[in-house]
N, C-alpha and C positions, 0 to 999 in steps of 0.2 A: 602286367600292371594290375594293381588292385585298388578299387575305390569303394567308399561307403555306398555311394549311389551312382548308378549309370542310368542315363536317360537316352533312349533311342528316339531321335527326331529333334530337329532344331527349329520348329515352328513356334507360334505363340504359346501353345500348351507346354512344349518342352522347355522353352526359355523361361517361362513363368515358374515351372517346377525347379529349374536350376537356380533361379534367384532365391527361392525359399530355402532350398536344401543347402546351398552354399552359405547363405546368410546364417543358417543354423550351425555353421562350422562343420558340416559333413562334406568330406571330399567328394566332388561331383565331376563326372565326365559326361559330356554330351557327344553322342555319335550321330553325325548327320551325313546322309548319303550324297546330297547334291549341293544345296545352298541354304544358308541360314535364313529363316523367315518363312519357309514353306509357301503356302498359297498366297500369302500377303505380298510377297515380292513381285507378283505379277498383277497386283491390284493397283489401280490408279489412286484416286482420292477416297479416303475412308472418312465417312461423315458421322457414323453412328458409334464410334468408340469413345467412351467417356473421357473427358479431360482435354479434348481437342475441338472446341466449338467452331473453329475455322476449318476443321478437317485436317488430315495428315496423309501424305503419300505412303503407300504400303511399304516400299523399300526403306523409307526413313524410320517408320515405326519399328521395322525389323532390326534396323541398325541400333536404335535406342535400346531395344530389349536385349540385344546381344551385349551391348556396352554395359548395361546394368548387371547382367549375369556375370560377366568377366570381372566387374568391379569387386564382386564378393568372392572371387577365386575359382569360378567355373572354368574347367578346361574343355575346349571344343576340338574335336578331330573330325576329319572327313573320311568316311569308310562305309562299307556296306555290310550290314549284319546278315549272316547266313544261317546261324543256328544258336539256340539257347540250350546249354547243358544244365538241366534242372538239378541234377545230383550234386554238381560242383559249383552251382551258381556262377557259371562261366558264360560269357558272351563271345561267340566265335564270329569274327568278321572275315572279310576277304583278305585282309592283310595281317591280322593279329588275333590275340585272345586277351580277354579282360575278365577279371573276377570282381564280384561286387557282393554287397550284403543285402541290397534292395535294388529293384529295377523298376523304372517307369517307362512305359511304352507310349510314345507320342508320335507315331509314324504318319499320322494324317491319312489323306485319301487322294486319289488321282481321278481326273475327269473320266466319266464313263463314256463308252463309245456306242454308236448306233448298231455296230456289228453287221454292217452291210458290205456286200462285195464292192471292191475298189476303195473302201474307206482307208484301209491300211496303206495301200500303194500310192494313194493320192494325198496322204498326210504330208504336209510340207510342199505340196504342189497344188495348193488351192484349198486344202482342208486343214483346219487348225483348231486347237482347243484353248487358245490364248490370244485374245484380241490385243491385249497390251503388248504382247511379244511381236505379233505379226501384222497388226492393223496398218502400219505405215506402208506395207508392201501393196496395199490395195487403194492407193490414192486415186480418186476419180473413177473408181470401178464399182461394180454392182456386187454386193455380198448379201448373205443371209445368215441369220443367227437362229439356231434351233434351241428351244427351251422357253420356260415361262417363269422361272424363279428369279431371285435377286441377281444372281451372277449373269444370267442370260440378258436381262434387261440392262444391267450396268454395262455389259460389253457392247450391246447394241448401241447404247448412247455414246460410248467411247468411239465406236467405229464411225460415227457421223463426223468425226473430226477429219476423216480421210476419205471415206467412200462417197460416191455420188448418190447411191441409193442403198438402204438397208432394209431387207425384209426380216421380220420377226415371225418365225414359223412356230406355232404352238398347237399341241394336240387337243387342247381344251378350248372352251369358249370364254375363258377368263384367265388372267395372269395370277400367279401365286406371289409375285414380287410385292414389296412394300408399296403402299398407296402413293407415297411421294415419288417413287421411281416410276410407277405406272403413269402418273400425271405427266411426267416429263416425256415419256414415250408417246402418249396420246397427242401431245402438243407438238411434237417434233415433225417438221415437214419432210425430212429425209427418210423417216421410218414408216413402213407400211406393215401392219400386222395381218398375218394370214391365219385365221382361226380354224380350229377343228381339223387340223391337217398334220399328216406325218410324212416323213421322207420315205418314198417307196423304193427308190433306187438312185444310184449315183452314176453320172455319165462323164466320160473323159478317158483319155489314154495317157498322154504325157503329162497333162495337167487337167484340172477340173474344167468341165464344160457346162455343167449344170446338174440339176436334180429333177427327178420325177416326183411330184408331190401328189398325195392322195387325200381327198376330203373324206373324213371319217363318216360324215352323215350321208352324203350323196354317193360316195364310192367313186366319184369322178377322179381320173388321174390326168394331170397336165404337166408339161415340161416347163421348168423355170430356169432360164439361162442365168448362169452365175459365174463370177470370177473367183469368188471366195465363199467358203462355207465354214462357219464357226459353230462348234457343237458344245452345248452346255446342258446336258440332260441328267445331271446328277454326278455322284462320285462313287468310286470303289475303294474301300479301305485297303491300305497297304499292310496286310496282315498275313500274307501267304506263308511266311516263315514261322508263323505261330500255330499252324495246324498241329493238333495233338500236343500242344504246349499249354494253352489256356482255353477256356470255353469261348467259342465264337457262335454267333447266330448264323442262320442259313445264308446270309449275305456277306459273311466274313467280319462283321463288326464284333468288337470285344465286349463281352458281358462283364459288367462291374457292379458292385454294390454301392450304397450311398457314400462310401468312403473312397470310391474309385479303386477298390481292390478287386483283382481278378480272382479266378478260381484257385490260383496259387498264392498263398499268404504273403510271400515276399515280392510279388509282382503286382504293380499298379499300372493303370492306363489312363490317358487323358487326351482330349481333343477329338478330331474328326474320325479317328479310328475306333471310337467308343460308340456303343449302341445308345443313342439318345435322340430326342425328337428335333433338336435345333442345332445347326452348325454355324456359329458366328465366331468372330474373334473374341468377343466378350465371354462366350460360353467356353471357348477353348482355354482362355486365361483362368476362368473359374475352375475348370477341370484340373488345370495344371497346379493351381494352388491347393485344391483338395487332395490330389494325388501326392503332392510333396509333403503336406502336413501328415498325411496318413503314413507315408514311408518313414518320415521322421519318428512318428509315434511307434511304428513297428520296431525301428532300430533302438529306440530308447526305452522300449518296454512299458509304455503307458497307453 
């Protein structure tokens, strides 16, 4: 199969690109590995995306974006990209091969881990990276959220719908989340913030029993009994298959210019996999638009 433009990733950035490229009458294929919508499908209510003053649920927004892309003729398949053949402009997936004239990478990022012993083996047995997915399993139990950004604070607030108690463990003395979210956390009776603290080790055999937490100022270590631990300490870009293909920074983020063009002229990138200061739905959509318009300009020679 050959398309004018192939987009790897079906999150907000990829779907926005698809809307623009398809509407410009360029045959467009979106290759998505798991589920359309990316990170937003595990997000509850989105309040800061323009056009929805009453907020919108993440899965609903993803569905609307997908519907709009398909309206203009975008084709979407589910497959996993393994390799990019630069010489032949070919995308090699687990199940097939596709040729294109321009490529947009919008693979997003996955939640980072603490990289502690027992973290891997207890994932799904008390440790989670998605409160929206797993919060209901911890009804009337004690849980902790690790992190201090928007995602950590939003997930802590969401968990109060189920948990008896929610600890918010943050390594600094103040949160990075938006002020309106901070205000909600400070006012919530179920949430207790543990400042200047890191997870030193994880305890449990068949399931999570708790964590040893260490105060960064005093050096004191204490045991915190927990039924659930939710980790939100940043993201890792899904760009492993791009090593030696396009220029990446030391953390694996794709380097782009102001037209969202990579080091390869016919390859563009957008969204959370790109090296940039802010990762929001709105910025992903903006990236997707820029990458699409740049890809169209590349194809049409202007």
